[in-house]
C-alpha positions as CSV (number, residue, x, y, z in Angstrom):
1,M,50.7,16.7,162.6
2,L,51.6,19.2,165.3
3,L,54.1,21.9,164.6
4,S,56.3,23.6,167.1
5,R,59.4,25.6,167.5
6,R,61.5,24.0,170.2
7,R,61.9,26.6,173.0
8,S,65.3,25.8,174.4
9,G,66.7,29.1,173.2
10,S,68.2,29.1,169.7
11,A,68.4,26.0,167.6
12,W,72.1,25.2,168.2
13,V,73.4,22.3,166.1
14,D,76.9,20.8,166.2
15,H,77.5,18.9,163.0
16,D,80.8,17.4,161.9
17,G,82.7,20.0,163.9
18,L,80.6,22.9,162.7
19,H,78.4,24.9,165.0
20,F,75.1,26.4,163.6
21,N,72.7,28.8,165.2
22,I,69.5,28.3,163.3
23,D,66.8,31.0,163.6
24,L,63.8,28.7,163.5
25,V,63.0,25.0,163.2
26,L,59.5,23.6,162.7
27,Y,59.0,20.2,164.2
28,D,56.4,17.5,163.9
29,L,55.9,16.8,167.6
30,K,54.3,13.4,167.1
31,L,57.3,12.1,165.1
32,D,59.8,14.3,167.0
33,Q,61.2,15.2,163.6
34,A,62.4,18.5,162.1
35,L,60.3,19.4,159.1
36,C,61.6,22.8,158.0
37,V,64.4,25.3,158.9
38,L,63.8,29.0,158.5
39,D,66.6,31.6,158.2
40,T,65.5,35.2,158.6
41,K,67.2,37.9,156.6
42,Y,67.2,41.6,157.4
43,K,68.3,42.9,154.0
44,T,66.4,43.8,150.9
45,T,67.5,42.2,147.7
46,R,66.3,41.2,144.2
47,T,67.0,37.5,144.7
48,P,68.6,35.3,147.3
49,S,72.3,35.1,147.2
50,A,74.2,31.9,146.7
51,D,75.7,32.3,150.2
52,D,72.2,32.6,151.7
53,V,71.0,29.5,149.9
54,A,74.1,27.5,150.9
55,Q,73.6,28.6,154.5
56,V,70.0,27.4,154.8
57,V,70.8,24.2,152.9
58,A,73.6,23.5,155.5
59,Y,71.0,24.1,158.3
60,A,68.5,21.7,156.7
61,E,71.2,19.0,156.2
62,A,72.3,19.4,159.8
63,K,68.7,19.0,161.1
64,G,67.9,16.2,158.6
65,C,64.9,17.9,157.0
66,H,64.0,18.5,153.3
67,E,62.4,22.0,153.5
68,A,64.2,25.3,154.0
69,L,62.9,28.8,153.9
70,L,64.7,32.1,153.5
71,V,62.5,34.8,155.1
72,Y,63.0,38.4,153.8
73,P,61.4,41.6,155.1
74,T,60.2,42.6,151.6
75,S,59.0,40.6,148.6
76,L,61.8,39.6,146.2
77,I,61.6,40.5,142.6
78,E,62.9,37.0,141.8
79,Q,61.3,34.5,144.1
80,L,63.2,31.2,144.8
81,D,61.7,27.8,144.7
82,E,64.4,25.3,143.8
83,R,65.8,22.0,144.9
84,V,69.4,21.7,146.1
85,G,70.0,18.0,146.2
86,N,67.0,16.6,148.2
87,I,66.2,19.9,149.9
88,R,63.5,22.3,148.7
89,V,64.7,25.9,149.2
90,R,62.1,28.7,148.9
91,S,62.1,32.4,149.6
92,V,59.1,34.0,151.4
93,S,58.5,37.4,152.8
94,F,57.3,38.8,156.1
95,A,56.7,42.5,155.5
96,L,57.6,44.6,158.6
97,D,56.4,48.0,157.2
98,G,52.7,47.7,157.5
99,D,49.9,45.6,159.1
100,L,51.8,42.8,160.9
101,E,48.7,40.6,161.2
102,K,48.2,40.7,157.5
103,A,51.9,40.2,156.9
104,G,51.8,37.1,159.1
105,D,48.8,35.7,157.2
106,E,50.6,36.2,153.9
107,F,53.8,34.7,155.3
108,L,51.9,31.6,156.4
109,R,50.2,31.2,153.1
110,G,53.6,31.3,151.4
111,A,55.4,29.1,153.9
112,L,52.7,26.4,153.9
113,R,52.3,26.0,150.1
């Protein structure tokens, strides 16, 4: 499996009259299929809000994939790993306040589990 983020600018999606600007989409290049949508958040919070979950679920539905990640700049007190219908929604962190290489490694471990 080869993963890639398509590089045609942002991942714009028109779906049933709605227009989405998705932060990141990971694709299986061999199957030309979206595997996971990622929505980056720039706020610190204890747990993902219902609005954030609904947003990333809508993105996953629009792209036809079953994995969605909410990416926060700090670790959440209450991590999310739930199913909403047939979509697995998880929260992961990418810490911006320290060693970015280490933060990237930790992010990938969380994202790929």
